[in-house]
C-alpha positions in Angstrom: 44.7 -10.0 2.5 41.7 -8.0 3.6 38.9 -9.9 5.3 35.4 -8.6 4.7 33.3 -7.7 7.8 30.7 -10.4 8.6 32.1 -12.7 5.9 32.6 -15.6 8.2 31.3 -19.1 8.9 31.0 -19.5 12.7 30.2 -23.1 12.3 33.5 -24.0 10.6 35.5 -21.1 12.2 36.7 -19.6 8.9 36.8 -16.2 7.4 36.5 -15.1 3.7 37.9 -12.3 1.5 34.8 -12.0 -0.6 31.1 -13.1 -0.8 31.7 -15.6 -3.6 34.1 -17.7 -1.6 31.7 -17.6 1.3 28.8 -18.8 -0.8 30.9 -21.6 -2.3 31.9 -22.7 1.2 28.2 -22.9 2.2 27.7 -25.4 -0.7 30.7 -27.6 0.3 30.4 -31.0 1.9 32.7 -29.8 4.7 30.2 -27.1 5.8 27.1 -29.4 5.5 29.0 -32.1 7.5 29.8 -29.7 10.3 26.2 -28.5 10.5 25.1 -32.0 11.1 27.7 -32.5 13.8 26.7 -29.2 15.4 23.0 -30.4 15.7 24.1 -33.4 17.8 26.5 -31.3 19.9 29.7 -32.8 18.4 33.0 -31.1 17.8 33.4 -29.7 14.3 35.7 -31.3 11.8 38.8 -29.3 11.0 39.9 -28.4 7.4 42.7 -31.0 7.8 40.1 -33.7 7.4 39.9 -32.8 3.8 43.6 -32.0 3.3 46.3 -34.3 2.1 49.4 -33.3 4.1 51.7 -35.4 1.9 50.7 -34.0 -1.4 49.8 -30.5 -0.1 46.3 -30.6 -1.7 42.9 -29.6 -0.3 39.6 -31.2 -1.3 36.0 -30.0 -1.0 34.3 -33.4 -0.3 35.1 -36.7 1.3 34.6 -38.6 -2.0 37.3 -36.5 -3.7 39.6 -36.9 -0.8 39.1 -40.7 -0.7 39.7 -41.0 -4.4 42.9 -39.1 -4.1 44.1 -41.3 -1.1 43.6 -44.5 -3.2 45.3 -43.0 -6.3 48.6 -44.4 -7.5 50.3 -41.0 -7.5 49.4 -40.3 -3.9 50.8 -43.7 -2.8 54.1 -43.1 -4.6 54.4 -39.6 -3.1 53.6 -41.0 0.4 56.3 -43.7 0.0 58.9 -41.2 -1.0 58.0 -38.9 1.9 58.3 -41.8 4.4 61.8 -42.6 3.1 62.9 -39.0 3.4 61.5 -38.8 7.0 63.3 -42.0 7.9 66.6 -40.7 6.6 66.2 -37.4 8.5 65.4 -39.2 11.8 68.5 -41.4 11.3 70.7 -38.4 10.8 69.3 -36.7 13.9 69.8 -39.8 16.0 73.4 -40.2 14.9 74.2 -36.5 15.7 72.4 -36.7 19.1 74.3 -40.0 20.0 77.6 -38.4 19.1 76.8 -35.3 21.3 75.8 -37.6 24.2 79.1 -39.5 24.0 81.1 -36.3 24.1 79.2 -35.1 27.1 79.7 -38.4 29.0 83.4 -38.3 28.1 83.8 -34.8 29.4 82.0 -35.6 32.6 84.2 -38.6 33.5 87.4 -36.9 32.2 87.7 -39.4 29.3 89.2 -37.9 26.1 88.2 -40.7 23.7 85.6 -43.4 23.9 86.9 -46.0 21.5 83.9 -48.5 21.3 80.4 -49.1 22.5 81.5 -51.4 25.3 83.3 -48.5 26.9 80.2 -46.4 26.6 78.1 -49.1 28.2 80.5 -49.2 31.1 80.3 -45.5 31.6 76.5 -45.5 31.3 76.1 -48.2 34.0 74.4 -46.5 36.9 74.1 -43.2 35.0 70.8 -41.6 36.0 69.4 -38.3 34.7 66.1 -36.6 35.0 66.6 -33.8 32.5 64.1 -35.4 30.0 61.4 -36.0 32.5 61.2 -32.7 34.3 59.0 -30.0 32.7 60.9 -26.8 31.9 59.4 -23.6 33.2 58.4 -21.0 30.6 60.7 -18.0 30.3 58.6 -15.0 31.2 60.9 -12.7 29.2 60.0 -14.5 25.9 56.2 -14.4 26.5 54.1 -12.6 23.8 52.5 -9.5 25.2 48.8 -9.2 25.6 48.8 -6.4 22.9 50.7 -8.6 20.3 49.0 -11.1 18.1 49.8 -14.7 18.9 49.9 -15.7 15.2 51.5 -12.8 13.2 53.1 -10.5 15.8 50.7 -7.6 14.8 50.9 -4.9 17.6 47.6 -3.5 18.7 46.7 -0.5 20.8 45.4 -2.6 23.8 44.2 -6.0 24.7 40.7 -5.5 23.5 41.8 -4.4 20.0 44.3 -7.3 19.9 41.5 -9.8 20.5 39.5 -8.1 17.8 42.4 -8.4 15.4 42.9 -12.1 16.1 39.2 -12.9 15.7 38.8 -11.1 12.4 42.2 -12.0 10.8 42.7 -15.5 12.2 39.3 -16.7 13.4 40.5 -16.9 17.0 37.8 -16.9 19.6 38.2 -17.5 23.4 36.0 -20.5 24.1 33.1 -20.0 26.6 34.2 -16.3 27.0 31.0 -15.5 28.9 32.4 -17.7 31.8 36.0 -16.5 31.5 36.8 -14.4 34.7 40.4 -13.5 33.8 40.7 -12.8 30.1 44.0 -10.9 30.6 45.5 -13.8 32.6 44.4 -16.3 30.0 45.9 -14.4 27.1 49.2 -14.0 29.1 49.3 -17.8 29.6 48.7 -18.3 25.9 51.5 -15.9 25.2 53.8 -18.0 27.4 52.9 -21.2 25.6 53.5 -19.7 22.1 56.3 -17.2 22.8 58.3 -19.2 25.3 57.2 -22.8 24.8 56.8 -22.6 21.0 53.6 -24.7 21.3 50.8 -24.9 18.9 47.5 -23.9 20.6 45.6 -26.8 18.9 48.2 -29.5 19.0 49.3 -28.4 22.5 52.2 -30.5 23.9 52.0 -32.9 21.0 53.7 -30.4 18.7 56.4 -28.0 19.7 58.9 -26.1 17.4 62.4 -24.8 17.6 61.4 -21.1 17.0 58.5 -18.8 17.4 58.4 -18.1 13.6 58.0 -21.8 12.8 55.3 -22.2 15.4 53.3 -19.3 14.1 53.6 -20.4 10.5 52.4 -23.9 11.4 49.3 -22.5 13.1 48.5 -20.2 10.2 49.2 -22.9 7.5 47.3 -25.6 9.3 44.4 -23.5 10.4 45.3 -24.2 14.1 44.5 -20.6 15.3 42.1 -21.9 17.9 41.9 -23.5 21.4 40.5 -27.0 21.8 37.0 -26.2 23.1 36.3 -29.7 24.4 36.0 -30.3 28.1 39.4 -32.1 28.1 41.0 -29.2 26.3 39.5 -26.5 28.6 40.6 -28.4 31.7 44.1 -26.8 31.2 42.5 -23.4 31.6 40.1 -24.1 34.5 41.8 -21.4 36.7 40.6 -18.7 34.2 36.9 -19.9 34.1 34.0 -19.9 36.6 30.9 -21.9 35.8 29.5 -21.6 39.4 26.5 -19.5 38.1 25.2 -22.7 36.5 25.7 -25.0 39.6 22.9 -26.1 41.8 23.0 -25.3 45.5 24.1 -28.9 46.3 26.8 -28.8 43.7 28.1 -25.4 45.0 28.4 -26.8 48.6 29.6 -30.2 47.3 27.0 -31.9 49.5 27.6 -32.4 53.2 29.1 -35.8 53.2 32.3 -34.4 54.8 31.1 -32.0 57.5 33.9 -29.7 58.4 33.4 -27.0 61.1 36.1 -24.5 61.6 36.3 -22.8 65.0 38.4 -19.8 66.1 37.1 -19.8 69.7 34.4 -17.2 69.2 32.7 -18.4 66.0 32.0 -21.5 63.9 32.3 -21.6 60.1 30.0 -24.2 58.5 30.7 -26.0 55.2 28.1 -23.7 53.5 30.2 -20.6 54.4 27.7 -19.4 57.1 29.3 -18.3 60.4 27.7 -18.8 63.8 28.9 -16.4 66.6 29.0 -16.7 70.3 26.1 -15.1 72.2 28.4 -13.0 74.3 29.4 -11.1 71.2 25.8 -10.5 70.1 25.9 -6.7 70.5 28.9 -6.6 68.0 27.1 -8.8 65.5 24.1 -6.5 65.6 26.2 -3.6 64.3 25.8 -2.9 60.5 29.3 -1.9 59.6 30.3 -1.2 56.1 32.1 -4.2 54.6 35.8 -3.8 54.1 36.6 -3.8 50.4 40.1 -3.9 48.8 39.9 -1.0 46.4 42.6 -2.2 44.1 41.0 -5.7 43.9 37.6 -4.2 43.3 39.0 -1.9 40.6 40.6 -5.0 38.9 37.3 -6.9 39.0 35.5 -4.0 37.4 38.0 -3.7 34.6 37.8 -7.5 34.0 34.0 -7.2 33.8 34.1 -4.3 31.4 36.7 -6.1 29.2 34.6 -9.3 29.1 31.5 -7.3 28.0 33.5 -5.6 25.3 34.9 -8.9 24.0 31.5 -10.5 24.0 30.1 -7.5 22.1 32.9 -7.9 19.4 32.2 -11.7 19.1 28.5 -11.1 18.7 29.2 -8.7 15.8 30.9 -11.6 14.1 27.7 -13.7 14.6 29.2 -15.6 17.5 26.6 -17.2 19.8 27.2 -17.8 23.5 26.8 -21.3 24.9 23.4 -21.8 26.6 20.9 -24.5 27.5 21.8 -28.1 28.0 25.3 -27.7 26.5 26.2 -25.0 29.0 24.9 -27.2 31.9 26.8 -30.2 30.7 30.0 -28.2 30.4 29.6 -26.8 33.9 29.0 -30.3 35.3 32.1 -31.7 33.5 34.3 -28.9 34.7 33.0 -29.3 38.3 33.8 -33.0 38.0 37.3 -32.3 36.9 37.9 -29.9 39.8 36.5 -32.3 42.4 38.6 -35.1 40.9 41.7 -33.0 41.2 40.9 -32.2 44.8 40.3 -35.9 45.6 43.6 -36.9 44.0 45.5 -34.2 46.0 43.8 -35.3 49.2 44.7 -38.9 48.5 48.3 -38.0 47.7 48.7 -36.0 50.9 47.3 -38.7 53.0 49.6 -41.3 51.5 52.7 -39.2 52.0 54.5 -39.4 55.3 54.4 -35.8 56.5 56.4 -35.1 59.6 56.3 -32.0 61.8 59.5 -30.9 63.4 59.5 -30.6 67.2 62.2 -28.0 67.2 64.6 -27.5 70.0 63.9 -28.6 73.5 63.8 -25.0 74.8 61.1 -23.9 72.3 
């Protein structure tokens, strides 16, 4: 299916194959409703709000959707679907229970577990943490930065891959003007989808047994986007930098906790300024060329060029960057999340009993 250039609604995050469908969309209640939410800086409603998952039907207005929900046919279909789901869950539970019994029997050298009482005796004191520990993503299964996250389309480079995903699937990196590591973020998304089989929108609430099932879900449900709320972006805070919007007091974090670092010849203040000893004045007067890591500098230049190119692509699709009060509020929210994380880490470390080894007596 070919997508026309500029045939898109940036408010609802959808693309169209022709001008007629685009004009019909602009007349729909869904589009008008999202425009009202956008005016008051609220998150847009997704297409699922007007879709009946049970009957696999989509509606253009809330009235039509409500009438369908209250219809007799929908209630019968929903009841039948609930019964089928209950039977499926029961079958899975019985199979899982049988496998668990076999594993416990093998562990204790028991060939047959005749009744539930025997199983209870074996289970007494049995502790496992396999279900609580998070499994690390397998790097070998990660989707490459040049491969589409939703249809496995292979592009020439990362920039053209982002262009393909925005035009074909309506995927945009949120707050891209503040993203300092687009390549790293796309690699992380490739890990989530390729290795974790995680929906980008549902996140950990919805995982799948295979990559193909995960990609079909995101395409069918219109979940080809990242949650752009502050809570959703907190997961990706390592790839963003909103410091350009911070005030001087926010950048330094205030001076409630004055920390001065000394190495014997200089003092480093909380603001980052360094005060040197007067005996070294003649060295401080020298104007030496600052040492710059060439590889690091080259990487930063490439990241800046890539970000400018991506922003240029998005603007061609009538995407507008976040400015004004919305940008300031987002920056404050992300700063609050970072400070809270630091506070909890500091509290956790202070509550732990950390011991320092004295070593051998001759050391």
